[in-house]
C-alpha positions in Angstrom: -73.1 -25.3 -14.4 -71.0 -22.3 -14.9 -68.4 -21.0 -12.2 -70.9 -18.3 -10.9 -73.4 -20.8 -10.3 -70.7 -23.2 -8.8 -69.5 -20.5 -6.5 -73.0 -19.8 -5.4 -73.4 -23.4 -4.1 -70.4 -23.0 -1.6 -71.2 -21.4 1.9 -70.2 -17.8 2.6 -67.0 -18.1 4.6 -65.8 -21.1 2.7 -66.5 -19.2 -0.5 -64.7 -16.2 0.6 -61.6 -18.0 1.8 -61.3 -19.6 -1.5 -61.6 -16.2 -3.1 -59.0 -14.6 -0.7 -56.4 -17.2 -1.1 -56.6 -17.2 -4.9 -56.5 -13.5 -5.2 -53.5 -13.2 -2.9 -51.7 -15.9 -4.9 -52.3 -14.2 -7.9 -51.2 -10.8 -6.5 -47.9 -12.7 -5.3 -47.3 -13.5 -8.8 -48.1 -10.3 -10.5 -46.2 -8.1 -8.1 -43.1 -10.3 -8.1 -42.6 -9.0 -11.8 -42.4 -5.5 -10.5 -39.8 -6.6 -7.8 -42.2 -6.6 -4.8 -42.1 -9.6 -2.7 -45.4 -10.0 -1.1 -44.4 -13.0 0.7 -41.7 -11.1 2.5 -44.7 -8.8 4.0 -47.3 -11.4 4.7 -45.5 -14.5 5.2 -44.6 -15.5 8.7 -41.2 -14.7 9.8 -39.5 -15.8 12.7 -40.2 -13.7 16.1 -36.5 -12.5 16.3 -36.2 -11.6 12.8 -36.3 -8.1 11.8 -39.2 -8.5 9.3 -41.5 -10.2 11.8 -44.9 -8.5 13.0 -47.8 -10.0 14.8 -50.2 -9.6 12.0 -48.3 -12.2 10.0 -49.8 -14.8 12.4 -53.1 -14.4 10.3 -51.8 -13.2 7.0 -49.4 -16.0 6.5 -52.3 -18.5 6.2 -53.6 -16.8 3.2 -50.1 -16.9 1.4 -48.9 -20.0 -0.8 -45.7 -21.1 -2.3 -46.9 -22.5 -5.8 -49.8 -23.7 -7.5 -49.8 -27.2 -6.0 -49.6 -25.8 -2.6 -52.5 -23.6 -3.0 -54.6 -26.2 -5.2 -54.4 -28.9 -2.5 -55.0 -26.5 0.4 -58.0 -24.9 -1.3 -59.5 -28.4 -2.5 -59.4 -29.5 1.4 -61.1 -26.3 2.3 -63.7 -26.6 -0.4 -64.3 -30.3 0.2 -64.4 -30.3 4.0 -64.8 -26.7 5.1 -68.1 -26.2 3.6 -69.5 -29.2 5.6 -68.3 -27.9 8.8 -69.7 -24.5 7.9 -73.0 -26.0 7.1 -72.8 -27.9 10.6 -71.5 -25.1 12.7 -72.6 -21.9 11.0 -70.3 -19.3 9.4 -69.1 -17.5 12.6 -68.1 -20.6 14.6 -66.4 -22.1 11.3 -64.6 -19.0 10.6 -63.4 -18.6 14.3 -62.3 -22.4 14.3 -60.4 -21.7 10.9 -58.5 -18.8 12.3 -57.6 -20.4 15.6 -56.1 -23.5 14.1 -54.2 -21.3 11.5 -52.8 -18.8 14.1 -52.2 -21.9 16.6 -50.3 -23.8 13.7 -48.3 -20.5 13.3 -47.4 -20.2 17.0 -46.2 -23.9 16.9 -44.1 -23.2 13.7 -42.5 -20.2 15.7 -41.6 -22.2 18.8 -40.0 -25.0 16.5 -38.0 -22.6 14.5 -36.8 -20.9 17.6 -35.7 -24.1 19.1 -33.9 -25.0 16.0 -32.2 -21.4 15.8 -31.3 -21.7 19.7 -29.8 -25.2 19.5 -28.0 -24.9 16.0 -27.8 -21.4 14.9 -27.3 -18.9 17.8 -23.5 -19.5 18.0 -22.9 -18.4 14.4 -22.9 -15.2 12.8 -23.9 -16.4 9.7 -24.9 -19.5 7.7 -23.1 -21.3 5.0 -25.5 -22.5 2.2 -22.8 -24.1 0.2 -22.5 -21.1 -2.4 -22.1 -18.3 0.2 -22.2 -17.2 3.8 -25.3 -15.4 4.5 -25.4 -13.2 7.6 -27.5 -14.4 10.5 -29.8 -11.2 10.3 -30.5 -11.8 6.6 -30.9 -15.5 7.0 -33.5 -15.1 10.1 -35.6 -13.2 7.6 -35.3 -16.1 5.2 -37.0 -18.4 7.5 -40.6 -17.7 6.4 -43.7 -19.7 6.7 -46.7 -19.5 4.2 -49.9 -21.4 3.7 -53.4 -22.5 5.0 -52.0 -26.1 5.7 -52.4 -25.8 9.7 -56.0 -24.6 9.3 -56.6 -27.3 6.8 -55.2 -30.0 9.2 -57.8 -28.7 11.8 -60.5 -28.8 9.5 -59.4 -32.4 8.7 -59.4 -32.9 12.4 -63.0 -31.7 13.1 -64.3 -33.5 9.9 -62.9 -36.7 11.6 -64.3 -35.9 14.9 -67.8 -34.9 13.6 -68.1 -37.8 11.3 -65.7 -40.4 12.3 -67.4 -43.3 10.3 -67.7 -41.6 7.0 -66.3 -43.6 4.4 -63.5 -41.7 2.3 -62.0 -42.9 -0.9 -58.3 -41.9 -0.8 -55.9 -42.2 -3.7 -54.1 -44.7 -4.0 -55.8 -46.7 -1.4 -57.8 -49.6 -3.2 -60.8 -49.4 -0.6 -62.5 -46.6 1.3 -61.5 -45.7 4.8 -63.2 -44.2 7.6 -62.7 -40.6 8.3 -61.3 -41.1 11.9 -58.6 -43.4 10.7 -57.6 -41.1 7.8 -57.3 -38.3 10.1 -55.0 -40.7 12.8 -52.9 -41.6 9.9 -52.2 -38.4 8.6 -51.3 -37.1 12.4 -48.9 -40.1 12.5 -47.2 -39.3 9.3 -46.9 -35.8 10.1 -45.6 -36.5 13.6 -43.0 -39.0 12.0 -41.9 -36.5 9.3 -41.4 -33.7 12.1 -39.3 -35.9 14.3 -37.1 -37.1 11.6 -36.1 -33.7 11.4 -36.2 -34.0 7.4 -35.9 -30.1 6.6 -34.9 -30.6 3.0 -38.6 -30.9 2.0 -39.4 -27.2 3.3 -42.8 -28.6 4.8 -43.7 -27.3 8.2 -44.8 -30.4 9.6 -44.9 -29.5 13.3 -47.4 -26.6 12.1 -49.7 -29.0 10.6 -49.9 -30.7 13.9 -50.3 -27.4 15.5 -53.3 -26.8 13.6 -54.6 -30.1 14.8 -53.8 -29.7 18.6 -55.3 -25.9 18.6 -58.4 -27.7 16.8 -58.7 -30.4 19.4 -58.5 -28.3 22.1 -61.1 -25.8 20.9 -63.6 -28.8 20.0 -63.0 -30.3 23.5 -63.8 -26.9 25.1 -66.9 -26.5 23.1 -67.8 -29.8 24.2 -67.0 -29.4 27.8 -69.1 -26.1 27.9 -71.9 -27.8 26.2 -71.4 -25.5 23.2 -70.9 -28.4 20.7 -74.4 -30.2 21.3 -75.4 -31.7 18.4 -72.0 -31.6 16.4 -71.0 -35.1 16.9 -72.3 -37.7 14.2 -71.4 -41.2 13.8 
């Protein structure tokens, strides 16, 4: 099977999400050579930063920091997203994906603003160890990118739709049910977020935010009977 045939086997929305993310990743690399930082335009800036605009709550989830970042996110979109799209249909799946991504961005904004208010607001600059960066400039450097929030929402939905589906997760020597896989991931992210280890540059609370907004939306659909037939054992 060639690449063209393989892409034709992927549902429409999932396929287009993969294509858009890859194209923007390649565009970021190419434009960087010409002195254009696409992340500065499309990445999510802190709401009080000069470079913030509301559209970034959508565009940021199509940007990625490096190859590993985009590879694992897009692998999860392909692996789990195509199944959700087949169950829910393209419109519902796309709506869910965007809600989880936007929700993750909002949570990340809140967490970063709290960090600023508690630790940075009293200072006019930040000492990086090499130089002192003016606060206005530093705020613009607090940029979030990636589809991880939407991906964690996808993982949550898969775990709720197929809770007893057996999954093989490296390096575990035995399969694990999807519901335990999702719970484990959530606990790991919660621990990482609470431990306040910002040195890994991972937006742990954004991941949890994607799961939270996904849970709220799924429960709303279930309550309004729009989720009939969407839950399996």
